[in-house]
C-alpha positions as CSV (number, residue, x, y, z in Angstrom):
1,M,68.7,96.6,80.4
2,V,69.2,100.1,81.8
3,L,71.5,102.7,80.2
4,I,72.1,106.1,81.8
5,A,74.4,108.6,80.3
6,N,75.7,111.7,82.1
7,K,77.6,114.5,80.4
8,N,79.2,117.4,82.3
9,K,81.0,120.6,81.2
10,F,84.5,119.1,81.6
11,R,84.3,116.9,78.5
12,N,83.9,113.8,80.7
13,D,81.2,111.3,79.8
14,R,79.9,108.7,82.2
15,F,77.7,105.8,81.3
16,H,76.0,103.1,83.4
17,L,74.8,99.9,81.9
18,E,72.9,97.2,83.9
19,L,72.0,93.9,82.3
20,P,71.3,90.3,83.2
21,A,74.5,88.2,83.7
22,K,73.9,86.1,80.7
23,G,76.3,85.1,78.0
24,E,74.2,86.5,75.2
25,N,74.7,90.0,76.7
26,V,78.5,90.1,76.5
27,D,78.5,90.8,72.8
28,L,76.2,93.8,73.4
29,V,78.5,95.1,76.1
30,C,81.6,94.7,73.9
31,K,80.0,96.5,71.0
32,F,79.0,99.3,73.3
33,I,82.5,99.7,74.6
34,S,84.2,99.4,71.2
35,G,81.9,102.1,69.9
36,I,83.0,104.4,72.7
37,A,86.7,103.5,72.3
38,G,86.5,104.1,68.5
39,K,85.0,107.5,68.9
40,M,87.7,108.4,71.4
41,G,90.4,107.6,68.9
42,F,91.7,104.3,70.0
43,G,93.1,102.2,67.1
44,D,91.9,98.8,66.0
45,Q,94.5,96.8,68.0
46,H,93.7,98.7,71.2
47,I,89.9,98.5,70.6
48,Y,90.4,94.7,70.3
49,Q,92.3,94.7,73.6
50,I,89.6,96.7,75.3
51,E,86.9,94.4,74.0
52,L,88.9,91.4,75.3
53,I,89.3,92.7,78.8
54,V,85.6,93.6,79.0
55,D,84.6,90.3,77.6
56,E,86.8,88.5,80.2
57,A,85.5,90.6,83.1
58,C,81.9,89.9,82.1
59,A,82.6,86.2,81.5
60,N,84.1,86.0,85.1
61,V,80.9,87.5,86.5
62,I,78.7,85.1,84.5
63,N,80.8,82.0,85.2
64,H,81.9,82.6,88.7
65,A,80.3,85.5,90.6
66,Y,76.8,84.0,90.9
67,K,77.8,80.3,90.8
68,N,77.4,79.6,94.5
69,T,74.6,82.0,95.2
70,S,70.8,82.0,94.9
71,H,70.7,85.6,93.8
72,L,67.3,86.2,92.2
73,N,68.5,88.8,89.7
74,P,72.1,88.2,88.8
75,N,73.3,91.3,87.0
76,I,76.4,92.8,85.5
77,Y,76.9,96.5,86.3
78,L,79.1,98.4,83.9
79,T,80.3,101.9,84.5
80,V,82.3,103.7,81.8
81,N,84.1,107.0,82.4
82,K,85.8,108.6,79.5
83,N,87.6,111.9,79.0
84,D,90.3,113.2,76.6
85,E,93.0,111.1,78.3
86,K,91.6,107.7,79.3
87,L,88.8,105.2,79.2
88,E,87.9,103.7,82.5
89,I,85.7,100.7,82.7
90,A,84.3,99.1,85.8
91,V,82.5,95.7,85.7
92,A,80.7,94.9,88.9
93,D,78.4,92.3,90.4
94,E,76.7,91.3,93.7
95,G,77.8,87.7,93.8
96,D,80.7,85.9,95.3
97,G,83.9,87.8,95.4
98,F,87.5,86.5,95.1
99,D,90.9,87.5,96.4
100,P,92.9,88.7,93.4
101,E,96.1,88.0,95.4
102,N,95.3,84.3,95.4
103,I,95.1,84.1,91.6
104,K,98.5,82.9,90.3
105,T,100.1,84.1,87.1
106,P,99.6,81.2,84.7
107,D,102.7,79.4,83.3
108,M,102.1,80.0,79.7
109,D,104.5,77.4,78.5
110,A,102.7,74.7,80.5
111,Y,99.4,76.1,79.4
112,Q,100.3,75.8,75.7
113,K,102.1,72.5,76.0
114,N,99.0,70.9,77.8
115,S,96.4,72.7,75.5
116,L,94.6,74.0,78.6
117,N,91.4,76.0,78.3
118,G,90.1,78.8,80.5
119,G,91.8,80.4,83.5
120,L,93.4,83.2,81.7
121,G,90.8,86.0,82.2
122,L,92.6,87.9,85.0
123,H,95.9,87.5,83.3
124,L,94.6,89.0,80.1
125,I,92.9,91.8,81.9
126,Q,96.1,92.6,83.7
127,Q,98.2,92.3,80.5
128,F,96.0,94.6,78.3
129,S,94.9,97.2,80.8
130,D,97.1,100.2,81.7
131,E,95.8,100.0,85.3
132,V,93.7,97.4,87.1
133,S,92.1,97.6,90.6
134,F,89.8,95.3,92.5
135,E,87.3,96.1,95.2
136,M,85.6,93.0,96.8
137,N,82.6,93.1,99.1
138,P,81.0,89.6,98.4
139,G,77.2,89.7,98.2
140,V,77.2,93.5,98.1
141,R,79.4,94.7,95.3
142,N,82.5,93.3,93.7
143,E,84.3,95.4,91.1
144,V,87.2,95.2,88.7
145,K,88.2,98.6,87.3
146,M,90.3,98.7,84.1
147,V,91.9,101.8,82.6
148,K,93.3,102.3,79.1
149,F,95.1,105.6,78.4
150,L,94.6,107.1,75.0
151,K,98.0,108.7,74.8
152,V,99.8,105.4,75.5
153,C,97.8,103.8,72.8
154,S,98.4,106.4,70.1
155,N,102.2,105.9,70.1
């Protein structure tokens, strides 16, 4: 695991975390993120939402990004930017990409009626983030960027 923290004079902090794409590392990432969010002033409900979106993004990397590759060192790359206004989290990988436009919004009634499991990751990320963007370059770098604004969460 590699952690790099950069501070500059504009009260922005930037952190980089690189770790193996393994399930046991997701809890570590979520605790790292929740600690940052708590110090920023996010409330418990929003910290839970932030943990959830990060957990889902990491789970997608672990379960899908490297599934069809023979990548020797499958890693999750996490970049966190924070300032007085927002928390920006980017989860990246070097595996298979996907087209976010091809991911359909799940029918939640059918989902609950049929007791389905899985398949809600992107939906949850989009529901609990204030902004979401995707950059896909399969085999090179795929990234989901999630933003949570502090002002929105304090109301």
